[in-house]
MIGUVEX-733174 format. One record per residue: residue in three letters; x, y, z of N, C-alpha, C, O, CB in turn. Coordinates in steps of 0.1 Angstrom, whole numbers, padded with zeros to 4 digits, always signed. Each point is the difference from the previous one (the first is absolute). Glycine has a CB too. Layout:
MIGUVEX-733174
alaXYZXYZXYZXYZXYZ;...
***
This chain:
MIGUVEX-733174
unk+1311-1059-0496+0003+0013+0006+0001+0011-0011+0005-0002-0011+0008-0010+0029;unk-0019+0023-0014-0001+0011-0010+0013+0008+0000+0008+0001+0010-0032+0001-0006;unk+0027+0004-0016+0012+0009-0001-0004+0014+0005-0011+0005-0004+0020-0019-0016;unk-0001+0019+0028-0003+0014+0006+0007+0010-0009+0012-0001-0002-0015-0008+0026;unk-0005+0019-0029+0006+0011-0007-0004+0013+0006-0012+0003+0002+0011-0016-0023;unk+0010+0021+0026-0002+0012+0007-0002+0011-0010+0008+0009-0002+0005-0017+0022;unk-0025+0008-0026-0003+0010-0010-0015+0000-0003-0007-0009+0004+0030+0007-0015;unk-0028+0012+0005-0014+0001-0006+0001-0005-0014+0008+0006-0008-0015+0013+0023;unk+0000-0030-0018+0000-0005-0014-0013+0005-0007-0011-0003+0005+0025-0018+0002;unk-0012+0029-0017-0012+0006-0007-0003-0009-0012+0009-0003-0009-0003+0026+0016;unk-0018-0028-0008-0005-0008-0010-0013+0005-0007-0005+0011+0005+0015-0031+0007;unk-0015+0014-0022-0011+0005-0007-0014-0004+0006-0009+0009+0000+0023-0011-0020;unk-0015-0009+0026-0013-0004+0006+0000-0010+0011+0011-0005+0004-0019+0010-0026;unk-0004-0009+0026-0002-0009+0011+0006-0014-0002+0006-0007+0009-0026+0020-0003;unk+0019-0018-0019+0005-0014-0003+0015+0000+0002+0005-0010+0004-0024+0006-0020;unk+0026+0015+0013+0014+0000+0002+0003-0001+0015+0009-0007+0004-0006+0022-0025;unk-0010-0007+0029+0002+0000+0014-0003-0014+0006+0008-0005+0008-0013+0029-0007;unk-0006-0030-0005-0003-0014+0004+0011-0010-0003+0004-0008+0009-0028+0013-0012;unk+0029-0004-0009+0011-0009-0004+0013+0003+0008+0006-0010+0006-0016+0008-0029;unk+0014+0014+0024+0013+0004+0006-0001-0003+0015+0010-0004+0006-0006+0021-0023;unk-0015-0014+0023-0001-0002+0015+0000-0014+0004+0001-0003+0012-0013+0024-0011;unk+0011-0030-0011+0000-0015+0004+0015-0004+0003+0002-0011+0006-0022+0007-0021;unk+0030+0012+0010+0014-0004+0003+0009+0011+0004+0012-0002+0002-0016-0016-0018;unk-0002+0031+0017+0008+0011+0003-0007+0008+0012-0012+0002+0000+0021+0000-0024;unk-0001+0002+0034-0005+0008+0010+0006+0014-0003+0012+0002+0002-0014-0021+0015;unk-0007+0029-0020+0004+0013-0003-0013+0009+0001-0011-0005+0002+0030-0002-0017;unk-0017+0020+0013-0011+0009-0001-0004+0000-0015+0009+0000-0009-0002+0015+0029;unk-0019-0016-0023-0005+0000-0014-0009+0012-0003-0008+0004+0009+0010-0029-0010;unk-0002+0030-0011-0009+0010-0004-0005-0002-0014+0009-0002-0009+0003+0018+0025;unk-0025-0016-0019-0005-0001-0013-0004+0013-0006-0006+0008+0007-0001-0032-0002;unk+0009+0026-0018-0004+0013-0006-0012-0002-0008-0005+0009-0007+0029-0002+0006;unk-0030-0019+0002-0013-0002-0007+0001+0001-0015-0007+0008-0007-0005+0000+0027;unk+0022-0015-0026+0001+0000-0015+0006+0013-0004+0007+0007+0007-0026-0022-0009;unk+0015+0019-0011+0006+0012-0006-0006+0013+0005+0004+0011-0005+0001-0025-0015;unk-0014+0013+0029-0007+0013+0005+0008+0005+0012-0006+0002+0011-0016-0010-0020;unk+0035+0011+0007+0008+0005+0011-0004+0014+0003-0002+0008-0009+0021-0023+0003;unk-0022+0018+0019-0005+0013+0004+0010+0008+0008+0010-0006+0005-0033-0004-0005;unk+0020+0022+0002+0008+0009+0008+0002-0005+0014+0011+0001+0006-0019+0019-0019;unk-0003-0026+0018+0001-0006+0014+0010-0011+0001+0007-0002+0010-0031+0008-0007;unk+0026-0014-0014+0010-0010-0001+0014+0006+0001+0008-0005+0007-0024-0010-0021;unk+0018+0025+0006+0013+0007+0000+0003+0005+0014+0011-0001+0005-0013+0007-0029;unk-0008+0000+0030+0002+0006+0014+0004-0011+0010+0009+0002+0008-0026+0016-0014;unk+0010-0029+0005+0003-0011+0010+0014-0005-0003+0008-0002+0010-0032-0004-0009;unk+0027+0003-0013+0014-0005-0003+0011+0009+0004+0010-0004+0006-0020-0008-0026;unk+0008+0025+0017+0010+0010+0004+0001+0001+0016+0011+0002+0005-0016+0011-0026;unk-0006-0014+0027+0000+0000+0015+0008-0012+0005+0008+0001+0010-0030+0011-0009;unk+0019-0024-0007+0008-0012+0004+0015+0002-0003+0008-0004+0008-0029-0010-0012;unk+0024+0020-0007+0014+0002-0004+0007+0008+0010+0013-0002+0002-0020+0001-0026;unk+0001+0010+0031+0006+0008+0010+0005-0008+0012+0008+0004+0008-0022+0015-0015;unk+0009-0031+0008+0004-0009+0012+0005-0013-0004+0005-0008+0008-0022+0019+0005;unk+0016-0015-0026+0005-0013-0004+0001-0002-0015-0003+0009-0008-0007-0018+0029;unk+0014-0003-0025+0002-0004-0014-0013-0004-0006-0009-0007+0006+0032+0000+0000;unk-0025+0011-0019-0011-0003-0008+0005-0008-0012+0009+0005-0007-0023+0015+0016;unk+0008-0031-0012+0003-0008-0012-0012-0001-0009-0011-0005+0004+0029-0008+0009;unk-0016+0017-0026-0011-0002-0010+0001-0014-0006+0011-0004-0004-0011+0029-0001;unk-0011-0032+0005+0000-0013-0006-0013-0001-0009-0010-0005+0005+0024-0005+0015;unk-0013+0015-0032-0012+0000-0009+0001-0011-0010+0011-0006-0002-0013+0031+0006;unk-0009-0027-0011+0000-0011-0010+0009+0003-0011+0002+0012-0004-0026-0017+0010;unk+0030-0005-0013+0009+0002-0011-0008+0002-0013+0003-0008-0010+0015-0005+0022;unk-0027+0022-0012-0008+0003-0012-0001+0015-0002+0005+0008+0009-0018-0029-0007;unk+0007+0026-0013-0001+0014-0002-0007+0008+0011+0006+0010+0004-0007-0016-0028;unk-0011+0002+0029-0006+0007+0011+0009+0000+0012+0001+0010+0007-0023-0016-0015;unk+0029-0005+0011+0010+0000+0011+0011+0010-0001+0004+0007+0010-0010-0031-0007;unk+0011+0026-0015+0010+0010-0003-0005+0014+0002+0007+0008+0005+0004-0024-0021;unk-0023+0018+0011-0007+0013+0002-0001+0004+0015+0003+0011+0004-0015-0014-0026;unk+0007-0007+0029-0002+0002+0015+0014+0004+0006+0001+0009+0008-0021-0025-0007;unk+0030+0008-0004+0013+0002+0005+0005+0014-0003+0006+0006+0009-0001-0031-0011;unk-0007+0029-0010+0005+0013-0004-0007+0011+0007+0006+0010+0004+0000-0019-0026;unk-0019+0008+0024-0008+0010+0007+0005+0002+0014+0002+0011+0005-0022-0016-0019;unk+0022-0007+0021+0005+0000+0013+0014+0006+0001+0002+0009+0009-0017-0029-0003;unk+0024+0016-0014+0014+0005+0000+0000+0015-0002+0008+0008+0005+0000-0030-0013;unk-0017+0027-0001-0001+0015-0003-0004+0008+0013+0005+0011+0002-0011-0017-0026;unk-0002+0000+0032-0006+0007+0012+0007-0004+0013-0001+0007+0010-0020-0005-0022;unk+0028-0013+0011+0007-0005+0012+0014-0005-0004+0002-0012-0001-0024+0005+0012;unk+0031+0016-0014+0012-0004-0007+0010-0009+0007+0009-0006-0007-0012+0027-0004;unk+0002-0023+0024+0011-0007+0007-0004-0014+0003+0005-0006+0010+0002+0027+0000;unk-0015-0027-0018-0005-0014+0002+0010-0010-0006+0007+0003-0010-0031+0005+0011;unk+0024-0020+0004+0007-0011-0006-0009-0007-0010-0012+0000+0001+0027-0003+0020;unk-0009-0004-0031-0007-0007-0010+0004-0014+0000+0012-0003-0001-0015+0024-0013;unk-0007-0030+0014+0003-0014-0002-0008-0005-0012-0011+0004-0003+0014-0007+0028;unk+0004-0006-0033-0006-0004-0013-0002-0015+0000+0010-0007+0001+0000+0027-0012;unk-0022-0025+0009-0002-0014-0003+0000-0002-0015-0005+0009-0007-0008-0013+0028;unk+0019-0006-0026+0001-0003-0014-0013-0005-0006-0006-0009+0006+0031+0005-0003;unk-0029+0009-0014-0013-0003-0006-0002-0015-0002-0010-0006+0003+0010+0028-0014;unk+0011-0028+0005-0002-0015-0003-0001-0009+0012-0004-0011-0001+0018+0016-0019;unk-0011+0001+0032-0002-0008+0012-0012+0005+0008-0002-0003+0012+0026-0002-0011;unk-0032+0013-0007-0012+0007+0007-0013-0001-0008-0007+0009-0001+0023+0006+0012;unk-0017-0027-0018-0012-0002-0008-0007-0013+0005+0006-0010+0002+0004+0022-0022;unk-0023-0011+0022-0009-0011+0004-0014+0002-0006-0005+0011+0002+0019-0015+0020;unk-0019-0006-0028-0014+0001-0005-0002+0012-0009-0010+0007+0001+0002-0019+0019;unk+0018+0015-0029+0000+0011-0009-0001+0014+0007-0003+0010-0006-0008-0025-0010;unk+0015+0015+0028+0001+0013+0008+0015+0002+0003+0008-0009+0003-0031+0007+0007;unk+0027+0015-0010+0014+0004+0003-0001+0009+0012-0007+0009+0001+0014-0010-0025;unk+0001-0003+0034+0000+0009+0012+0009-0006+0011+0005-0011+0000-0027+0019-0006;unk+0023+0000+0017+0007-0004+0012-0006-0012+0006+0006-0010+0004+0001+0034+0000;unk-0021-0024-0003-0007-0011+0006+0001-0013-0008-0002-0011+0006-0014+0028+0004;unk+0020-0016-0022+0002-0012-0009+0014-0004+0000+0003-0010-0007-0022+0018-0007;unk+0028-0002+0021+0014-0003+0000+0002-0011+0010-0009-0006+0006+0015+0030-0011;unk+0007-0028+0007+0004-0010+0010+0006+0007+0012+0005+0011-0001-0001-0028-0018;unk-0004+0009+0030+0006+0005+0012+0015+0004-0002+0004+0010+0004-0020-0025+0009;unk+0023+0006-0020+0014+0002-0002+0003+0012-0009+0009+0008+0002-0005-0032+0000;unk-0013+0026-0012+0002+0012-0009-0002+0013+0008+0008+0009-0002-0016-0023-0018;unk-0002+0014+0028-0003+0012+0008+0011+0003+0010+0005+0011+0001-0029-0016-0004;unk+0029-0006+0010+0010+0002+0010+0013+0005-0007+0007+0008+0006-0017-0026+0009;unk+0013+0013-0027+0012+0004-0007-0001+0015-0004+0009+0007+0001-0006-0031-0009;unk-0015+0027+0003-0003+0014-0004+0002+0010+0012+0006+0010-0001-0022-0018-0017;unk+0011+0004+0029+0000+0009+0012+0015+0000+0005+0004+0011+0005-0028-0017+0001;unk+0031-0005-0006+0014+0000+0004+0009+0010-0009+0009+0005+0005-0012-0029+0003;unk-0001+0025-0020+0007+0008-0010-0006+0014-0002+0003+0006-0011+0005-0027+0000;unk-0017+0026+0020-0006+0013-0002+0010+0011-0001+0010-0001+0008-0030-0008+0004;unk+0018+0018-0020+0009+0011-0003-0006+0014+0002-0012+0001-0004+0025-0016-0012;unk-0006+0024+0021-0005+0014+0001+0007+0008-0011+0011+0005+0002-0016-0007+0023;unk-0001+0003-0037+0006+0007-0011+0001+0015+0003+0010+0006-0005-0019-0023-0011;unk+0001+0023+0024+0000+0014+0003+0013+0003+0007+0008+0009-0003-0033-0007+0004;unk+0028-0010+0009+0012+0001+0008+0012-0002-0008+0010+0008+0001-0022-0016+0019;unk+0012-0002-0028+0011-0003-0009+0003+0011-0010+0011+0004-0003-0016-0028+0006;unk-0006+0030-0008+0001+0010-0010+0008+0012+0005+0008+0006-0007-0030-0013-0003;unk+0020+0010+0023+0006+0012+0006+0015-0003+0003+0008+0009+0003-0030-0002+0007;unk+0026-0020-0010+0014-0004+0003+0007-0005-0012+0011-0005+0001-0018+0000+0022;unk+0000+0006-0035+0006-0007-0012+0012+0007-0005+0001+0012-0001-0024-0019-0005;unk+0033-0001+0003+0013+0005-0006+0003-0006-0013+0009+0004-0007-0001+0000+0030;unk-0017-0013-0028+0003-0007-0012-0005+0008-0012-0008+0009+0002+0005-0031+0010;unk+0008+0020-0023-0004+0008-0012+0000-0009-0013+0005+0005-0010+0004+0016+0022;unk-0016-0032-0011-0002-0008-0012-0009+0009-0009-0008+0007+0005+0011-0030+0007;unk-0001+0021-0025-0008+0008-0010-0008-0010-0009+0003-0012+0000+0014+0031+0001;unk-0027-0013-0008-0007-0008-0009+0009-0007-0010-0003-0011-0004-0017+0027+0007;unk+0030-0009-0007+0010-0006-0010+0006-0013+0006+0003-0009-0008+0002+0032-0002;unk-0003-0024+0023+0005-0012+0006-0010-0011-0001+0003-0012-0002+0010+0026+0018;unk-0026-0011-0015-0011-0010-0001+0000-0006-0014-0002-0012-0002-0011+0024+0020;unk+0015-0003-0028+0001-0004-0014+0012-0009-0002-0001-0011-0006-0010+0032-0002;unk+0022-0017+0013+0012-0008-0001-0001-0014+0006+0005-0010-0005+0008+0032+0005;unk-0020-0023+0012-0002-0012+0007-0011-0009-0006-0003-0011+0004+0011+0023+0016;unk-0015-0006-0030-0011-0007-0006-0013+0000+0008-0009-0009-0001+0026-0005-0010;unk-0018+0024+0020-0012+0001+0009-0011+0009-0006-0011+0001+0006+0026-0005+0013;unk-0012+0010-0030-0011+0007-0008+0004+0000-0014+0012+0000-0003-0018+0014+0023;unk-0004-0013-0029+0003+0002-0014+0003-0013-0008+0003+0000-0012+0006+0021+0018;unk-0011-0033+0001+0002-0012-0007-0012-0009+0002-0008+0002+0009+0033+0000-0006;unk-0026-0013-0011-0011-0009+0001-0001-0007+0014-0011-0002+0005+0013-0002-0030;unk+0009+0001+0031+0000-0007+0013+0002+0009+0012+0002-0005+0011+0007-0015-0023;unk-0009+0033+0010+0002+0010+0010-0010-0002+0012+0003+0001+0012+0006+0015-0029;unk-0022-0018+0013-0011-0001+0010+0004-0012+0010-0001+0001+0012-0016+0008-0029;unk+0021-0020+0011+0003-0012+0008+0012+0002+0009+0001-0005+0011-0011-0009-0029;unk+0020+0021+0013+0012+0002+0008-0003+0010+0011+0004-0003+0012+0010+0000-0032;unk-0022+0013+0017-0004+0010+0011-0008-0008+0011+0002+0002+0012-0001+0018-0029;unk-0010-0028+0012-0009-0007+0009+0008-0009+0009-0002-0001+0012-0016+0001-0029;unk+0028-0007+0011+0009-0009+0008+0008+0008+0010+0000-0004+0012+0001-0012-0032;unk+0005+0027+0016+0007+0008+0009-0008+0006+0011+0003+0001+0012+0012+0004-0030;unk-0027+0000+0014-0010+0006+0010-0003-0010+0011-0001+0003+0012-0008+0012-0030;unk+0007-0028+0014-0003-0010+0010+0012-0003+0009-0001-0001+0012-0016-0009-0028;unk+0029+0009+0010+0012-0004+0007+0004+0012+0010+0005-0003+0011+0002-0012-0030;unk-0010+0027+0014+0004+0012+0008-0011+0005+0009+0002+0010+0007+0015-0005-0025;unk-0029-0011+0017-0012+0004+0008-0004+0014-0003-0002+0008+0009+0009-0024+0009;unk-0008+0020-0031-0004+0013-0004-0015+0001-0003-0004+0012-0002+0027-0009-0007;unk-0030-0014+0008-0014+0001-0005+0001+0001-0015+0010+0003-0006-0018+0008+0027;unk-0004-0014-0028-0001+0000-0014+0002+0015-0005-0007+0009+0006-0008-0030-0006;unk+0023+0023-0010+0003+0014-0004+0002+0001-0015+0003-0010-0007+0007+0014+0029;unk-0012+0008-0027+0004+0003-0014+0014+0005+0001+0006+0000+0011-0030+0006-0019;unk+0030-0003-0004+0014+0004+0000+0004+0012+0009+0009+0000+0007-0008-0009-0030;unk-0010+0019+0022+0003+0013+0007-0001-0002+0015+0009+0004+0007-0019+0008-0026;unk+0000-0020+0024-0001-0002+0014+0011-0010+0005+0005+0002+0011-0030+0002-0013;unk+0028-0013-0007+0012-0009+0004+0012+0008+0002+0007-0002+0010-0017-0017-0024;unk+0013+0028+0005+0012+0008+0001+0000+0008+0013+0010+0001+0008-0008+0000-0033;unk-0014+0005+0028-0001+0009+0012+0002-0009+0013+0007+0005+0009-0024+0010-0022;unk+0011-0027+0013+0001-0008+0012+0015-0006+0002+0005+0000+0011-0030-0006-0013;unk+0031+0002-0009+0014-0004+0000+0009+0011+0006+0009-0003+0008-0014-0013-0028;unk+0003+0028+0015+0008+0011+0005-0003+0003+0015+0009+0003+0007-0009+0006-0031;unk-0013-0010+0028-0003+0002+0014+0007-0010+0009+0004+0004+0011-0026+0006-0018;unk+0023-0022+0002+0006-0011+0008+0016+0000-0002+0006-0008+0006-0027-0005-0008;unk+0026+0022-0006+0014+0001-0002+0006-0013-0006+0011-0004+0004-0009+0021+0014;unk-0010-0023-0026+0004-0013-0007+0009+0004-0011-0004+0008-0009-0017-0021+0016;unk+0033+0007-0007+0010+0003-0011-0002-0008-0012-0006-0011+0001+0022+0018+0017;unk-0011-0003-0029+0000-0007-0013+0006-0014+0002-0005-0010-0006+0006+0032-0007;unk+0010-0023+0020+0006-0013+0002-0009-0010+0007+0000-0012-0003+0022+0024+0004;unk-0030-0007+0009-0009-0009+0007-0011-0005-0009-0004-0011+0001+0008+0024+0020;unk-0009-0004-0030-0010-0004-0010+0006-0010-0009-0007-0010-0003-0004+0032+0004;unk+0023-0020-0006+0006-0010-0009+0002-0014+0007-0002-0010-0006+0014+0029-0005;unk-0009-0018+0024+0001-0013+0008-0013-0008+0000+0000-0012-0002+0018+0023+0016;unk-0029-0004-0011-0013-0006+0001-0004-0005-0014-0006-0011-0002-0001+0026+0021;unk+0010-0007-0030-0004-0004-0013+0008-0012-0005-0005-0006-0010+0000+0030+0005;unk+0016-0028+0011+0007-0012-0004-0009-0012+0000+0001-0010-0007+0020+0020+0016;unk-0031-0010+0001-0009-0011+0001-0012-0001-0009-0007-0009-0001+0014+0010+0024;unk-0009+0010-0031-0011+0001-0010+0004-0009-0012+0010+0001-0006-0017+0023+0014;unk-0003-0032-0012+0002-0008-0012-0008+0005-0011+0001-0006-0011+0003-0014+0025;
***
């Protein structure tokens, strides 16, 4: 039985749609790789006026670029992130190379950062990230990666991590609690 998702899921290509439609019933839209066009933005914005849109791009550099282009032109979309280490097959990285469980978990934890940004009341600062060891140290990358996965933020650098944590109103205490499990 397929999982029903009442949203438009935006992906990079046909192989993503073929994979996802094998276990998900939803509206799908492909942007044909990194060549995102004005027509794509127009369609996504039109769909946004009547329903939810979730971006599900590959966990690689081109996927991040596509995601950023779409968010810039269609700001009210949700974002779902598959983890790179669970999305590799035959030396390829992507949504189509992911697992069913990884995709369903990503979609279940989709976040609308634009909406959260406008309601954000948190004010963590970069100095807090230094204090928590999330930047400026040898193991900072691994700590941020761990937290990003646990908090469903997608892969980020320090600046984007801070922005997303503040958008989600995640407090320093919550970060410390999750960091207890880091070895």
